[in-house]
Backbone as CSV, one residue per row, in Angstrom:
resi,resn,N_x,N_y,N_z,CA_x,CA_y,CA_z,C_x,C_y,C_z
1,MET,-48.915,31.693,187.959,-49.940,31.307,186.997,-49.939,32.230,185.777
2,LYS,-49.734,33.524,186.008,-49.714,34.476,184.898,-48.606,34.135,183.912
3,GLU,-47.431,33.753,184.426,-46.310,33.391,183.558,-46.621,32.143,182.744
4,LYS,-47.319,31.205,183.367,-47.678,29.973,182.657,-48.687,30.255,181.547
5,ILE,-49.637,31.124,181.826,-50.616,31.507,180.805,-49.906,32.183,179.625
6,GLN,-48.965,33.049,179.930,-48.199,33.738,178.886,-47.390,32.745,178.051
7,LYS,-46.823,31.759,178.712,-46.051,30.743,177.991,-46.957,29.922,177.080
8,LEU,-48.140,29.557,177.582,-49.099,28.816,176.769,-49.542,29.646,175.572
9,GLN,-49.784,30.930,175.795,-50.168,31.820,174.701,-49.100,31.843,173.616
10,LYS,-47.852,31.891,174.023,-46.736,31.917,173.071,-46.656,30.618,172.274
11,ILE,-46.843,29.498,172.966,-46.813,28.192,172.291,-47.907,28.117,171.234
12,ILE,-49.118,28.546,171.602,-50.244,28.497,170.666,-50.038,29.461,169.503
13,ASP,-49.542,30.656,169.792,-49.297,31.649,168.742,-48.321,31.128,167.689
14,GLU,-47.341,30.354,168.145,-46.270,29.891,167.247,-46.540,28.519,166.645
15,SER,-47.690,27.931,166.965,-48.009,26.591,166.465,-49.118,26.638,165.423
16,ASP,-48.953,25.846,164.378,-49.966,25.759,163.319,-50.562,24.361,163.194
17,ASN,-50.114,23.439,164.060,-50.661,22.087,164.042,-50.845,21.631,165.486
18,ILE,-51.973,22.051,166.067,-52.282,21.752,167.459,-53.359,20.676,167.527
19,VAL,-53.197,19.747,168.440,-54.225,18.740,168.715,-54.583,18.832,170.190
20,PHE,-55.866,18.765,170.482,-56.335,18.797,171.870,-56.872,17.435,172.257
21,PHE,-56.392,16.909,173.389,-56.856,15.631,173.914,-57.526,15.899,175.255
22,GLY,-58.844,15.711,175.335,-59.566,16.118,176.532,-60.389,15.031,177.188
23,GLY,-60.702,15.273,178.459,-61.507,14.329,179.223,-62.629,15.018,179.972
24,ALA,-63.090,14.375,181.035,-64.288,14.806,181.756,-64.191,16.219,182.304
25,GLY,-62.973,16.661,182.649,-62.788,17.997,183.195,-63.189,19.100,182.241
26,VAL,-63.274,18.797,180.960,-63.714,19.788,179.979,-65.220,20.018,180.116
27,SER,-65.940,18.994,180.519,-67.405,19.081,180.593,-67.948,19.412,181.975
28,THR,-67.149,19.208,183.019,-67.656,19.484,184.367,-68.026,20.953,184.531
29,GLU,-67.335,21.835,183.806,-67.643,23.262,183.897,-68.940,23.616,183.168
30,SER,-69.512,22.618,182.477,-70.834,22.789,181.863,-71.906,22.121,182.702
31,GLY,-71.513,21.669,183.898,-72.478,21.068,184.807,-72.663,19.574,184.649
32,ILE,-71.781,18.932,183.882,-71.854,17.479,183.697,-70.858,16.811,184.649
33,PRO,-71.325,15.978,185.572,-70.407,15.386,186.554,-69.471,14.368,185.928
34,ASP,-68.278,14.254,186.500,-67.362,13.222,186.043,-67.590,11.959,186.864
35,PHE,-66.717,10.965,186.678,-66.873,9.710,187.395,-65.951,9.615,188.607
36,ARG,-64.730,10.184,188.477,-63.690,9.846,189.445,-63.357,10.904,190.497
37,SER,-63.899,12.100,190.396,-63.565,13.122,191.385,-64.246,12.818,192.721
38,GLN,-63.955,13.637,193.713,-64.512,13.429,195.055,-66.032,13.435,195.052
39,ASP,-66.611,14.249,194.173,-68.062,14.333,194.075,-68.608,13.614,192.847
40,GLY,-67.743,12.826,192.186,-68.130,12.157,190.957,-69.064,10.979,191.191
41,LEU,-69.483,10.362,190.099,-70.453,9.276,190.169,-69.930,8.077,190.943
42,TYR,-68.610,7.821,190.859,-68.065,6.670,191.573,-68.135,6.851,193.090
43,ALA,-68.213,8.092,193.552,-68.256,8.366,194.993,-69.677,8.296,195.541
44,GLN,-70.661,8.193,194.660,-72.049,8.135,195.096,-72.469,6.687,195.343
45,LYS,-73.535,6.525,196.095,-73.974,5.187,196.496,-75.153,4.723,195.650
46,TYR,-74.948,3.594,194.980,-76.009,2.994,194.180,-76.127,1.519,194.558
47,LYS,-77.181,0.886,194.098,-77.375,-0.536,194.355,-76.227,-1.345,193.755
48,TYR,-75.730,-0.859,192.608,-74.568,-1.470,191.957,-73.538,-0.372,191.714
49,PRO,-72.252,-0.701,191.657,-71.238,0.308,191.346,-71.484,0.884,189.945
50,PRO,-71.326,2.201,189.769,-71.568,2.801,188.449,-70.779,2.150,187.321
51,GLU,-69.517,1.759,187.606,-68.725,1.142,186.541,-69.299,-0.206,186.124
52,GLN,-70.046,-0.860,187.036,-70.716,-2.107,186.680,-71.976,-1.821,185.867
53,ILE,-72.682,-0.764,186.243,-73.926,-0.418,185.546,-73.662,-0.065,184.088
54,VAL,-72.564,0.677,183.831,-72.286,1.092,182.448,-71.366,0.094,181.761
55,SER,-71.614,-1.179,181.994,-70.870,-2.249,181.321,-71.774,-2.954,180.322
56,HIS,-71.170,-3.631,179.382,-71.934,-4.363,178.372,-72.751,-5.479,179.022
57,THR,-72.152,-6.147,179.999,-72.838,-7.245,180.676,-74.099,-6.756,181.387
58,PHE,-74.001,-5.611,182.060,-75.154,-5.058,182.770,-76.215,-4.599,181.781
59,PHE,-75.778,-3.989,180.686,-76.733,-3.516,179.670,-77.557,-4.672,179.115
60,THR,-76.908,-5.782,178.844,-77.622,-6.923,178.259,-78.407,-7.724,179.299
61,GLY,-77.924,-7.740,180.553,-78.566,-8.563,181.569,-79.583,-7.847,182.429
62,ARG,-79.390,-6.527,182.627,-80.294,-5.738,183.461,-80.613,-4.433,182.727
63,THR,-81.174,-4.571,181.551,-81.354,-3.450,180.636,-82.201,-2.328,181.231
64,ALA,-83.279,-2.672,181.896,-84.165,-1.645,182.470,-83.427,-0.840,183.542
65,GLU,-82.639,-1.513,184.379,-81.889,-0.821,185.421,-80.771,0.027,184.829
66,PHE,-80.197,-0.450,183.724,-79.183,0.342,183.012,-79.781,1.667,182.579
67,PHE,-80.941,1.627,181.959,-81.543,2.850,181.431,-82.035,3.772,182.542
68,GLU,-82.412,3.212,183.666,-82.813,4.045,184.788,-81.636,4.924,185.235
69,PHE,-80.457,4.313,185.348,-79.236,5.048,185.712,-78.807,5.976,184.580
70,TYR,-78.865,5.487,183.359,-78.408,6.230,182.181,-79.194,7.532,182.013
71,ARG,-80.504,7.454,182.113,-81.337,8.657,181.970,-81.065,9.646,183.098
72,ASP,-80.879,9.109,184.303,-80.755,9.956,185.485,-79.385,10.609,185.599
73,LYS,-78.327,9.916,185.189,-76.977,10.371,185.479,-76.086,10.645,184.271
74,MET,-76.518,10.307,183.075,-75.629,10.455,181.919,-76.195,11.312,180.799
75,LEU,-77.421,11.769,180.942,-78.027,12.622,179.926,-78.253,14.024,180.484
76,TYR,-77.656,15.008,179.822,-77.782,16.401,180.261,-78.140,17.277,179.057
77,PRO,-79.388,17.185,178.594,-79.800,17.911,177.379,-79.711,19.428,177.499
78,SER,-79.718,19.955,178.734,-79.668,21.413,178.904,-78.237,21.944,179.019
79,ALA,-77.248,21.067,179.029,-75.854,21.500,179.157,-75.427,22.313,177.938
80,LYS,-74.663,23.360,178.175,-74.191,24.239,177.110,-72.660,24.257,177.069
81,PRO,-72.085,24.537,175.897,-70.620,24.640,175.799,-70.087,25.716,176.736
82,ASN,-68.963,25.451,177.356,-68.325,26.434,178.237,-67.135,27.081,177.517
83,PRO,-66.410,27.999,178.165,-65.300,28.692,177.493,-64.254,27.769,176.869
84,ALA,-64.064,26.574,177.426,-63.091,25.648,176.848,-63.556,25.171,175.476
85,HIS,-64.811,24.744,175.390,-65.354,24.287,174.101,-65.313,25.415,173.063
86,ILE,-65.710,26.595,173.496,-65.798,27.739,172.588,-64.416,28.154,172.083
87,TYR,-63.431,28.184,172.981,-62.077,28.558,172.586,-61.510,27.562,171.567
88,LEU,-61.713,26.276,171.810,-61.191,25.258,170.892,-61.844,25.361,169.516
89,ALA,-63.140,25.662,169.490,-63.834,25.831,168.207,-63.260,27.023,167.438
90,GLU,-62.963,28.111,168.160,-62.374,29.288,167.525,-60.945,29.007,167.061
91,LEU,-60.219,28.215,167.828,-58.844,27.859,167.464,-58.828,27.019,166.188
92,GLU,-59.827,26.162,166.035,-59.957,25.384,164.807,-60.308,26.298,163.634
93,LYS,-61.214,27.231,163.874,-61.619,28.170,162.828,-60.438,29.003,162.343
94,ALA,-59.505,29.271,163.266,-58.311,30.051,162.918,-57.278,29.223,162.159
95,GLY,-57.541,27.927,162.012,-56.641,27.061,161.258,-55.512,26.468,162.067
96,LYS,-55.507,26.707,163.367,-54.420,26.219,164.213,-54.700,24.834,164.800
97,LEU,-55.917,24.611,165.211,-56.282,23.335,165.829,-56.744,22.354,164.752
98,LYS,-56.069,21.216,164.672,-56.384,20.246,163.624,-57.375,19.175,164.060
99,ALA,-57.448,18.915,165.367,-58.378,17.889,165.839,-58.625,18.033,167.331
100,VAL,-59.848,17.718,167.728,-60.198,17.552,169.141,-60.439,16.067,169.349
101,ILE,-59.675,15.481,170.236,-59.857,14.071,170.578,-60.447,14.044,171.982
102,THR,-61.664,13.546,172.103,-62.350,13.633,173.392,-62.778,12.272,173.912
103,GLN,-62.698,12.136,175.229,-63.221,10.944,175.901,-64.662,11.179,176.342
104,ASN,-65.166,12.395,176.141,-66.521,12.740,176.565,-67.553,12.295,175.535
105,ILE,-68.792,12.159,175.997,-69.851,11.626,175.139,-71.019,12.593,174.999
106,ASP,-70.780,13.870,175.351,-71.887,14.828,175.438,-72.128,15.680,174.194
107,GLY,-71.222,15.641,173.234,-71.418,16.401,171.998,-71.236,17.901,172.128
108,LEU,-70.675,18.382,173.234,-70.568,19.826,173.447,-69.506,20.482,172.568
109,HIS,-68.491,19.734,172.148,-67.499,20.311,171.232,-68.167,20.687,169.905
110,GLN,-69.000,19.784,169.397,-69.707,20.079,168.150,-70.713,21.210,168.347
111,ALA,-71.350,21.254,169.506,-72.316,22.315,169.795,-71.641,23.682,169.800
112,ALA,-70.366,23.700,170.173,-69.610,24.964,170.197,-69.112,25.355,168.809
113,GLY,-69.148,24.411,167.864,-68.730,24.718,166.507,-67.534,23.944,165.993
114,SER,-66.953,23.080,166.810,-65.820,22.277,166.354,-66.279,21.292,165.284
115,LYS,-65.476,21.104,164.261,-65.824,20.223,163.144,-65.111,18.874,163.222
116,ASN,-63.793,18.904,163.447,-63.027,17.662,163.464,-62.904,17.152,164.899
117,VAL,-63.947,16.459,165.345,-64.005,15.928,166.703,-63.988,14.406,166.640
118,LEU,-63.027,13.816,167.305,-62.914,12.358,167.354,-63.399,11.890,168.721
119,GLU,-64.559,11.249,168.737,-65.190,10.826,169.981,-64.788,9.386,170.298
120,LEU,-63.817,9.237,171.176,-63.284,7.916,171.489,-64.322,7.004,172.127
121,HIS,-65.220,7.584,172.906,-66.192,6.772,173.640,-67.617,6.944,173.137
122,GLY,-67.769,7.484,171.918,-69.087,7.602,171.324,-69.821,8.864,171.757
123,SER,-71.157,8.843,171.622,-71.951,10.028,171.924,-73.355,9.658,172.366
124,VAL,-73.843,10.358,173.398,-75.224,10.148,173.860,-76.232,10.706,172.861
125,LEU,-75.762,11.514,171.923,-76.671,12.111,170.941,-77.115,11.100,169.891
126,ARG,-76.388,9.983,169.805,-76.721,8.949,168.821,-77.158,7.670,169.543
127,ASN,-78.231,7.088,169.071,-78.743,5.843,169.637,-79.275,4.997,168.494
128,TYR,-79.053,3.714,168.560,-79.451,2.878,167.428,-80.143,1.595,167.883
129,CYS,-81.012,1.089,167.000,-81.709,-0.158,167.262,-80.751,-1.317,167.077
130,THR,-80.681,-2.192,168.060,-79.769,-3.334,167.983,-80.257,-4.391,167.001
131,ARG,-81.482,-4.222,166.505,-82.013,-5.207,165.548,-81.913,-4.699,164.115
132,CYS,-82.430,-3.491,163.853,-82.476,-3.008,162.466,-81.502,-1.865,162.178
133,GLY,-80.912,-1.278,163.236,-79.915,-0.234,163.029,-80.470,1.175,162.920
134,LYS,-81.779,1.350,163.012,-82.372,2.683,162.910,-81.873,3.579,164.038
135,PHE,-81.565,4.846,163.707,-81.025,5.769,164.702,-82.125,6.611,165.350
136,TYR,-81.890,6.942,166.616,-82.814,7.753,167.389,-82.029,8.845,168.124
137,PRO,-82.620,10.031,168.323,-81.935,11.122,169.032,-81.958,10.922,170.545
138,MET,-81.169,11.704,171.238,-81.108,11.619,172.694,-82.477,11.863,173.330
139,GLU,-83.247,12.787,172.759,-84.543,13.132,173.327,-85.468,11.916,173.397
140,PHE,-85.355,11.047,172.419,-86.197,9.841,172.407,-85.888,8.967,173.614
141,ILE,-84.602,8.815,173.921,-84.196,8.001,175.072,-84.622,8.678,176.366
142,LYS,-84.402,9.972,176.456,-84.710,10.725,177.672,-86.195,10.661,178.007
143,GLU,-87.032,10.712,177.004,-88.480,10.760,177.218,-89.132,9.380,177.275
144,SER,-88.385,8.340,176.910,-88.951,6.992,176.909,-89.050,6.449,178.340
145,LYS,-89.814,5.394,178.495,-89.973,4.735,179.788,-89.438,3.308,179.696
146,GLY,-88.852,2.837,180.774,-88.335,1.471,180.777,-87.254,1.286,179.745
147,VAL,-87.318,0.194,179.007,-86.340,-0.088,177.954,-86.842,0.507,176.643
148,PRO,-86.147,1.484,176.061,-86.601,2.087,174.805,-86.571,1.085,173.652
149,GLN,-87.654,1.058,172.893,-87.750,0.092,171.801,-88.000,0.786,170.468
150,CYS,-87.446,0.186,169.438,-87.605,0.663,168.061,-88.996,0.276,167.554
151,THR,-89.381,0.884,166.449,-90.670,0.539,165.827,-90.675,-0.920,165.370
152,CYS,-89.474,-1.491,165.174,-89.390,-2.890,164.749,-89.427,-3.836,165.945
153,GLY,-89.389,-3.268,167.157,-89.425,-4.085,168.356,-88.071,-4.337,168.984
154,GLY,-87.020,-3.882,168.319,-85.671,-4.072,168.841,-85.341,-3.102,169.967
155,VAL,-84.360,-3.472,170.788,-83.907,-2.608,171.877,-82.991,-1.530,171.311
156,ILE,-83.186,-0.294,171.748,-82.334,0.808,171.294,-81.166,0.970,172.258
157,LYS,-79.968,1.028,171.717,-78.753,1.143,172.533,-78.066,2.480,172.272
158,PRO,-77.615,3.156,173.323,-76.830,4.384,173.118,-75.551,4.062,172.351
159,ASP,-75.155,4.945,171.470,-73.923,4.756,170.694,-72.727,5.230,171.514
160,VAL,-72.588,4.639,172.710,-71.467,4.937,173.588,-70.725,3.634,173.873
161,VAL,-69.433,3.765,174.113,-68.613,2.588,174.396,-68.734,2.252,175.876
162,LEU,-69.356,1.131,176.169,-69.508,0.685,177.539,-68.275,-0.099,177.978
163,TYR,-68.121,-0.280,179.279,-67.069,-1.164,179.765,-67.246,-2.529,179.118
164,GLU,-66.146,-3.175,178.775,-66.092,-4.493,178.111,-66.258,-4.378,176.597
165,GLU,-66.523,-3.183,176.089,-66.656,-2.995,174.642,-65.393,-2.343,174.080
166,SER,-65.137,-2.586,172.806,-63.943,-2.048,172.153,-64.217,-0.674,171.558
167,LEU,-63.168,0.143,171.493,-63.279,1.436,170.830,-63.394,1.219,169.326
168,ASP,-63.963,2.185,168.642,-64.097,2.111,167.187,-62.729,2.184,166.517
169,GLY,-62.447,1.234,165.644,-61.138,1.151,165.008,-60.786,2.364,164.167
170,ASN,-61.746,2.893,163.418,-61.475,4.058,162.571,-61.173,5.294,163.414
171,THR,-61.867,5.431,164.535,-61.630,6.569,165.427,-60.252,6.468,166.059
172,ILE,-59.859,5.264,166.457,-58.522,5.041,167.017,-57.452,5.440,166.007
173,THR,-57.596,4.967,164.788,-56.616,5.256,163.740,-56.490,6.753,163.493
174,ALA,-57.622,7.434,163.415,-57.616,8.879,163.172,-56.982,9.636,164.335
175,ALA,-57.260,9.196,165.563,-56.710,9.863,166.746,-55.202,9.703,166.821
176,VAL,-54.742,8.490,166.615,-53.294,8.222,166.650,-52.571,8.995,165.546
177,LYS,-53.176,9.066,164.379,-52.586,9.804,163.263,-52.481,11.287,163.582
178,ALA,-53.542,11.856,164.138,-53.541,13.286,164.480,-52.497,13.598,165.536
179,ILE,-52.408,12.768,166.566,-51.442,12.996,167.643,-50.014,12.847,167.145
180,SER,-49.770,11.834,166.333,-48.404,11.579,165.855,-47.901,12.667,164.915
181,LYS,-48.832,13.399,164.266,-48.440,14.455,163.334,-48.442,15.842,163.973
182,ALA,-48.949,15.946,165.196,-49.110,17.254,165.837,-47.780,17.885,166.227
183,GLU,-47.716,19.198,166.084,-46.571,19.966,166.569,-46.745,20.252,168.058
184,THR,-47.999,20.517,168.447,-48.334,20.807,169.843,-49.503,19.936,170.266
185,LEU,-49.353,19.254,171.392,-50.437,18.462,171.953,-50.808,19.068,173.300
186,ILE,-52.075,19.490,173.418,-52.587,20.025,174.678,-53.510,18.984,175.290
187,ILE,-53.147,18.513,176.467,-53.960,17.550,177.200,-54.721,18.320,178.266
188,GLY,-56.042,18.207,178.279,-56.809,19.022,179.213,-57.979,18.310,179.860
189,GLY,-58.147,18.491,181.164,-59.313,17.974,181.858,-59.401,16.463,181.914
190,THR,-58.260,15.799,181.975,-58.271,14.338,182.060,-57.191,13.853,183.003
191,SER,-57.532,12.839,183.779,-56.596,12.265,184.738,-55.673,11.237,184.082
192,LEU,-55.961,10.905,182.818,-55.157,9.944,182.054,-55.076,8.578,182.737
193,VAL,-56.206,8.109,183.235,-56.226,6.786,183.850,-57.136,5.814,183.092
194,VAL,-57.858,6.307,182.095,-58.748,5.448,181.323,-58.020,4.951,180.076
195,TYR,-57.801,3.655,180.032,-57.131,3.068,178.876,-58.139,2.263,178.055
196,PRO,-57.896,2.117,176.740,-56.662,2.468,176.029,-56.513,3.934,175.632
197,ALA,-57.561,4.731,175.818,-57.520,6.115,175.335,-56.300,6.879,175.837
198,ALA,-56.000,6.778,177.128,-54.896,7.545,177.708,-53.549,7.193,177.087
199,GLY,-53.431,5.977,176.561,-52.174,5.547,175.962,-51.895,6.194,174.619
200,PHE,-52.897,6.825,174.018,-52.713,7.427,172.696,-51.685,8.555,172.708
201,ILE,-51.541,9.225,173.848,-50.608,10.355,173.891,-49.165,9.897,173.740
202,ASP,-48.923,8.603,173.906,-47.560,8.083,173.738,-47.093,8.165,172.286
203,PHE,-48.018,8.411,171.371,-47.664,8.521,169.957,-47.204,9.931,169.591
204,PHE,-47.259,10.850,170.546,-46.853,12.226,170.268,-45.339,12.328,170.114
205,ARG,-44.914,12.929,169.010,-43.490,13.113,168.733,-43.190,14.580,168.400
206,GLY,-44.117,15.464,168.729,-43.979,16.865,168.350,-43.102,17.672,169.283
207,LYS,-43.281,18.978,169.220,-42.403,19.926,169.913,-42.898,20.310,171.296
208,HIS,-44.194,20.579,171.432,-44.729,21.108,172.692,-45.794,20.183,173.278
209,LEU,-45.578,19.718,174.497,-46.579,18.936,175.220,-47.038,19.753,176.420
210,VAL,-48.338,20.051,176.457,-48.921,20.884,177.506,-49.991,20.084,178.243
211,VAL,-49.985,20.153,179.574,-51.005,19.483,180.381,-51.736,20.527,181.220
212,ILE,-53.066,20.558,181.091,-53.899,21.461,181.888,-54.913,20.605,182.630
213,ASN,-54.742,20.475,183.927,-55.631,19.633,184.717,-55.547,20.045,186.179
214,LYS,-56.645,19.940,186.897,-56.652,20.375,188.298,-55.741,19.517,189.173
215,SER,-55.619,18.244,188.844,-54.771,17.349,189.623,-53.614,16.835,188.770
216,GLN,-52.684,16.149,189.395,-51.527,15.615,188.691,-51.934,14.519,187.721
217,THR,-51.143,14.356,186.656,-51.378,13.282,185.697,-50.058,12.558,185.436
218,SER,-50.156,11.415,184.792,-48.965,10.625,184.474,-48.107,11.276,183.400
219,ALA,-48.646,12.293,182.725,-47.903,12.955,181.653,-47.158,14.198,182.129
220,ASP,-47.351,14.582,183.380,-46.750,15.825,183.885,-45.234,15.860,183.734
221,SER,-44.577,14.743,184.012,-43.102,14.715,183.973,-42.560,14.887,182.566
222,ARG,-43.378,14.580,181.569,-42.941,14.702,180.170,-43.307,16.047,179.562
223,ALA,-44.182,16.777,180.228,-44.733,18.003,179.641,-43.781,19.184,179.751
224,GLU,-43.799,20.015,178.736,-43.057,21.272,178.757,-43.723,22.265,179.689
225,LEU,-45.055,22.173,179.775,-45.824,23.107,180.584,-46.964,22.372,181.260
226,VAL,-47.075,22.539,182.585,-48.167,21.939,183.361,-48.900,23.057,184.097
227,ILE,-50.214,23.136,183.898,-51.035,24.143,184.572,-52.114,23.424,185.365
228,ASN,-52.072,23.537,186.689,-53.060,22.881,187.552,-54.228,23.819,187.830
229,ASP,-55.143,23.851,186.875,-56.322,24.712,186.975,-57.398,24.162,186.055
230,GLY,-58.603,24.710,186.168,-59.684,24.297,185.298,-59.413,24.719,183.861
231,ILE,-59.767,23.864,182.919,-59.466,24.111,181.512,-60.189,25.350,180.984
232,GLY,-61.438,25.547,181.404,-62.193,26.717,180.962,-61.596,27.996,181.495
233,SER,-61.157,27.961,182.738,-60.531,29.127,183.355,-59.253,29.515,182.627
234,VAL,-58.455,28.525,182.272,-57.201,28.784,181.551,-57.476,29.359,180.172
235,PHE,-58.352,28.712,179.428,-58.629,29.153,178.058,-59.296,30.530,178.016
236,SER,-59.972,30.907,179.086,-60.616,32.221,179.146,-59.594,33.354,179.131
237,ASN,-58.361,33.013,179.478,-57.288,34.029,179.533,-56.452,34.068,178.256
238,LEU,-56.846,33.284,177.262,-56.066,33.224,176.019,-56.750,33.975,174.888
239,LYS,-55.949,34.417,173.935,-56.456,35.077,172.742,-56.039,34.282,171.523
240,ILE,-56.720,34.520,170.425,-56.408,33.821,169.180,-55.949,34.797,168.126
241,LYS,-54.789,34.529,167.546,-54.273,35.365,166.465,-54.633,34.723,165.129
242,TYR,-55.469,35.415,164.363,-55.905,34.892,163.071,-54.892,35.254,161.990
C-alpha cells in the first residue's frame, strides 16, 4: 500500500490537468449511507424497494410516501466534508484539479471549497416548485410535513435526478469535455455500475488512469494504478505541491 500511495503522489505531482470522478464512497466517510453496499439502503427492508421509491413514477404517484423516505434517508444536514473532499478542494486551489465530477447529491464538495463541481445527479440543497419554479433550501424540505408546498400551492421537488429521469444535458457536456481533456483521471468511491454516468470515463484519452475504491470496478483492468481502500484514507496520506 505504501508503494501505491507513493506512486499516486508522483502522478499527482507531475500532473497539471487532473479530473476526479467520484461516487457514494466519497460521502460514506462523512456518515452518509450509500445504496449498494452490504449495509446500504438497498439492503434495508421497506414497504417498497428504495430504487422504486426514488423514481419519477413513485414521486408523482405516491408523493407523500416519497417525501417520508426522502427526509428520513436522503437528507443529512449535519454531514461535514471529510479528508477526501478537503484534499480535492486544496488540489483545485493549487491549480492541478480542473473538475470534480460527482454522482453524489449532498453538496459536500462545495462545502469543502471546491468551485468547479459537476453534479451529475443534482443536489438535495436545491428544491424547486413544479408550478412556478421558486427555489427552496434543504432546510425547508427537512422541516416540512407531508408534501412540501410552495406559496403558490405547487408541489416542491428536490433538484435531484430520480430514476426514469434524464441527466442535465449541459452537465453531461461539461463532464465529458473535462474527462476527454484530462491528463490524469482519478476515479474514487464508485462501483461504476450506475449508467449513464459510469460510461463517461470511456471518454478519457489521457496519460494516467487511477482507481481508488474498496471493491473491484469495471475500470480496474484499464487503470495504471488501483488502490482498494477508502478514498479519505488514501488522500489523507497525500501532500500537495503548490
